[in-house]
C-alpha positions in Angstrom: 153.2 46.2 73.0 154.9 49.4 74.3 154.4 49.5 77.9 155.9 52.9 78.6 157.1 56.0 76.9 160.6 54.7 77.2 159.8 51.5 75.0 158.1 53.8 72.4 161.3 55.9 72.3 163.6 52.9 71.9 161.3 51.4 69.2 161.7 54.7 67.2 165.2 55.3 68.1 164.6 58.8 69.2 164.7 60.5 72.5 162.0 60.3 75.2 161.8 64.0 75.0 161.0 64.1 71.4 158.3 61.4 71.8 156.8 63.3 74.7 156.8 66.6 72.9 155.2 64.8 69.8 152.4 63.3 71.9 151.8 66.7 73.5 151.6 68.5 70.2 154.6 70.8 70.9 155.4 73.3 68.2 159.1 72.4 68.3 158.5 68.9 66.9 158.3 68.9 63.1 154.9 67.5 61.6 156.7 64.4 60.1 158.2 63.3 63.3 155.0 63.9 65.2 153.2 61.8 62.7 155.8 59.0 62.9 155.4 58.9 66.7 151.5 58.9 66.6 151.6 56.1 63.9 154.1 54.0 66.0 152.0 54.5 69.0 148.9 53.2 67.4 150.8 50.3 65.8 152.2 49.2 69.1 148.9 49.8 70.9 150.6 52.2 73.1 148.2 53.9 75.5 149.2 57.2 77.2 147.4 56.2 80.4 145.8 53.2 82.1 142.3 54.2 80.9 143.5 53.9 77.2 142.5 57.3 76.2 143.4 58.5 72.8 146.7 60.2 71.8 145.5 63.5 70.8 146.8 66.5 72.7 144.8 67.3 75.9 143.0 64.0 76.0 143.0 63.6 79.8 141.4 67.0 80.2 143.2 67.3 83.6 146.2 69.0 85.2 148.2 67.4 88.1 149.3 69.5 91.1 152.2 67.8 92.8 151.7 68.4 96.7 154.5 67.5 99.1 153.5 67.7 102.8 156.3 68.6 105.0 157.4 66.0 107.6 156.3 66.4 111.2 153.3 65.9 113.4 151.7 69.2 112.3 151.0 69.2 108.5 151.5 72.8 107.4 150.0 73.7 104.0 146.3 73.8 104.0 145.8 77.5 104.9 148.1 78.4 102.1 147.4 75.8 99.4 143.6 75.6 99.7 142.8 79.2 98.5 145.6 78.7 95.9 144.1 75.5 94.6 140.6 77.2 94.6 141.9 79.9 92.2 144.0 77.4 90.0 140.8 75.1 89.7 138.5 78.0 88.8 140.6 79.1 85.9 141.2 75.5 84.5 137.5 74.8 84.8 136.9 77.7 82.4 138.6 75.6 79.8 137.0 72.4 80.7 139.9 71.1 82.6 139.8 69.4 86.0 142.5 69.7 88.7 144.1 66.5 90.1 146.1 66.7 93.3 148.8 64.1 93.6 149.8 63.8 97.3 153.1 62.4 98.4 154.2 61.1 101.8 155.5 63.7 104.1 159.1 64.5 103.1 158.8 62.7 99.7 159.8 64.8 97.0 157.6 62.7 94.6 160.1 62.2 91.8 158.7 58.6 91.0 155.2 59.8 91.4 155.8 62.5 88.8 157.5 60.0 86.4 154.3 57.9 86.7 152.0 60.8 85.8 154.2 61.6 82.8 154.7 58.1 81.6 151.2 56.9 81.8 149.8 60.3 80.6 147.5 60.8 83.5 147.4 64.4 83.0 148.1 67.0 80.2 150.5 69.0 82.4 151.7 69.4 86.0 152.1 72.3 88.3 155.1 72.1 90.9 155.3 73.8 94.2 157.9 73.9 96.9 160.7 74.4 94.2 164.2 73.8 95.3 167.1 75.9 94.4 168.2 73.0 92.1 165.2 70.8 91.4 165.6 67.3 89.8 161.7 67.5 89.0 162.2 70.5 86.7 165.1 68.9 85.1 163.3 65.8 84.5 160.2 67.5 82.9 162.4 69.9 80.8 164.2 66.8 79.4 161.1 64.9 78.5 159.4 67.9 77.1 156.2 67.5 79.4 154.2 70.7 79.9 154.6 72.2 83.4 154.6 75.3 85.4 156.0 76.3 88.9 154.8 78.0 92.0 158.2 79.4 92.8 161.5 80.0 91.0 164.4 77.7 90.7 168.0 77.8 89.2 167.1 74.5 87.1 165.6 74.6 83.6 166.6 78.1 82.8 163.6 80.2 81.6 161.9 77.5 79.5 158.8 77.1 81.7 156.2 79.4 83.2 156.9 80.3 86.9 155.0 82.5 89.3 156.6 83.3 92.6 156.1 85.5 95.6 158.7 88.3 96.2 160.4 86.7 99.2 163.5 88.7 98.8 161.8 92.1 99.0 159.7 90.9 101.9 162.7 89.8 104.0 164.1 93.2 103.2 161.1 95.1 104.2 160.7 93.3 107.4 164.3 94.2 108.5 163.5 97.9 107.3 160.4 97.8 109.6 162.1 96.5 112.6 165.3 98.7 112.2 163.0 101.7 112.0 161.8 101.0 115.4 165.2 100.7 117.0 165.8 96.9 116.6 169.5 96.1 115.9 169.5 92.2 116.9 167.0 90.9 114.4 166.8 87.2 114.1 165.7 85.2 111.0 164.0 81.6 110.9 164.1 80.0 107.6 163.2 76.5 106.2 165.8 73.7 106.6 165.3 72.2 103.3 166.9 73.4 100.1 163.8 75.4 99.2 164.4 78.4 97.0 162.1 80.8 98.8 164.3 80.4 101.9 167.3 81.5 100.0 165.5 84.5 98.6 164.2 85.4 102.1 167.7 85.3 103.6 169.1 87.3 100.7 166.6 90.2 101.3 167.4 89.9 105.0 171.2 90.1 104.7 170.9 93.0 102.3 168.7 95.0 104.5 170.9 94.4 107.5 173.9 95.6 105.5 171.9 98.7 104.4 171.2 99.8 108.0 174.8 99.1 109.2 174.0 96.1 111.0 176.5 93.2 111.0 175.2 89.8 109.9 175.3 87.4 113.1 175.0 83.7 112.1 174.0 83.0 115.7 170.8 85.2 115.0 169.7 82.8 112.2 168.1 79.2 112.4 166.7 76.7 110.2 163.8 74.3 110.9 161.1 72.2 109.6 158.1 74.1 107.9 155.6 73.6 110.7 154.8 74.5 114.2 157.2 72.1 115.8 160.1 73.5 113.6 159.6 77.0 115.0 159.1 75.8 118.5 162.4 73.9 118.3 164.7 76.5 117.0 163.4 79.6 119.0 164.9 78.7 122.4 168.4 78.4 121.0 168.0 81.9 119.5 167.0 83.4 122.7 169.9 81.7 124.6 172.5 83.5 122.4 174.9 85.7 124.3 173.1 88.8 123.0 169.5 87.5 122.2 167.5 89.1 119.5 164.9 91.7 120.2 163.0 90.8 117.1 162.5 87.6 115.1 161.3 87.3 111.5 159.7 83.9 110.7 159.6 82.6 107.2 156.1 81.3 107.5 153.0 81.2 109.8 153.3 77.8 111.2 156.9 78.3 112.3 155.9 81.6 113.8 153.1 79.9 115.9 155.4 77.5 117.2 157.9 80.0 117.9 155.6 82.2 119.8 154.6 79.2 121.9 158.3 78.8 122.7 158.7 82.4 123.6 155.7 82.3 126.1 157.0 79.2 127.7 160.4 81.1 128.3 158.5 83.8 130.1 158.6 86.3 127.0 155.5 88.0 125.5 155.5 88.1 121.7 154.8 91.7 120.6 156.1 93.2 123.9 159.3 91.4 124.9 160.3 90.2 121.3 158.9 91.7 118.2 157.6 89.1 115.7 157.0 89.5 111.9 155.8 86.8 109.5 156.7 86.6 105.8 153.6 84.7 104.6 150.4 85.6 106.2 147.3 83.2 106.5 144.4 83.2 108.7 146.4 81.6 111.6 148.4 84.9 112.0 145.1 86.8 112.5 143.8 84.7 115.2 146.8 84.3 117.2 147.2 86.5 120.3 148.8 88.9 119.8 147.9 89.0 116.0 150.9 88.7 114.0 152.2 91.3 111.6 152.8 89.6 108.3 153.2 90.0 104.6 150.0 88.8 102.8 149.8 86.9 99.4 146.7 87.2 97.1 146.4 83.5 97.1 143.2 82.9 94.9 144.4 85.3 92.3 147.9 83.7 92.5 146.4 80.3 91.6 144.2 81.8 88.7 147.0 83.5 87.1 149.4 80.5 87.3 146.6 78.5 85.5 146.6 81.3 82.8 150.3 81.2 82.5 150.4 77.3 82.1 147.6 77.4 79.5 149.4 80.1 77.4 152.3 77.9 77.3 150.4 75.0 75.8 149.6 75.1 72.0 146.2 73.5 72.5 145.1 76.4 74.7 147.4 79.4 73.7 145.1 81.1 71.2 145.9 82.7 67.9 149.0 84.4 69.1 150.7 81.1 69.8 152.4 79.4 72.9 154.6 81.6 75.2 156.6 81.4 78.3 155.6 83.9 81.1 157.4 84.3 84.3 156.3 86.7 87.1 157.1 87.6 90.7 154.3 89.1 92.8 154.6 91.5 95.6 153.5 90.6 99.2 151.4 93.2 101.0 152.4 94.1 104.7 149.7 93.8 107.1 150.3 95.6 110.4 148.9 94.0 113.4 150.1 93.7 117.2 153.2 91.6 117.2 155.9 94.1 116.2 
């Protein structure tokens, strides 16, 4: 009895990727190989998941979203991911699919959990978030030929999978433009400390805009921290103790901004008056802080719906008469002007 997809691949003397693509009904596997895989799976009583569902494409009728909470005492994520997941689920439901959230431990990048989802066939496809610049999860899914899409770009996997990202580079650039137009020349940037690709994109936009305005890049005016309130709280005092402290700070996300603003207040500085603050990703947290925080707003529910559409169009069972296709998009963020800058 084949206990995993590895056993089935060894029995057939073909790659795991070919077995996975055959079980998924991918068009890049010829009909003879696909039938050989299905026949062997039935003969060996191989089951694609623990429930013993059948081997046909789309049998689980579910899509797995891999959610990695960030480490720390405050769990950032819900203000962003709940609206996004609402949109993702709504579009999947139109096709009779359920959304399954696979939650990891804080700081766990879920490589083993992802492998279990694939090898036990608990879902028909997966959606990854928090993409790293070089991402082992993408490399693995590409190798085994399992359907997936990403919220965010990566250097891994080429252009072989659907991805939908926010334009962090332009937002970083636009934030500097806005602050420079108000006379700021000492503009700090706070980014995530992990190897997350959106942090690189944000910093690329930030540095390009500084150069465009004739402002020298100063590494003392940049900091990296955990993506939560404590991360922003921890790094902001060091920025303000620089020989020439910043008059403005751009935070990569809302939670870091809240912690950073708390640190400013404790130092006797008023956000929006003594130090201008701009946030790259807006959520309700930015609206209800005092002063309310100028931020770049993503359309989260539509973002979720669109990523679901892109994933489905990459899967032959849902692609329609035109056939499967890979779509990759980058969406703009809308500047919402409030009181903090």
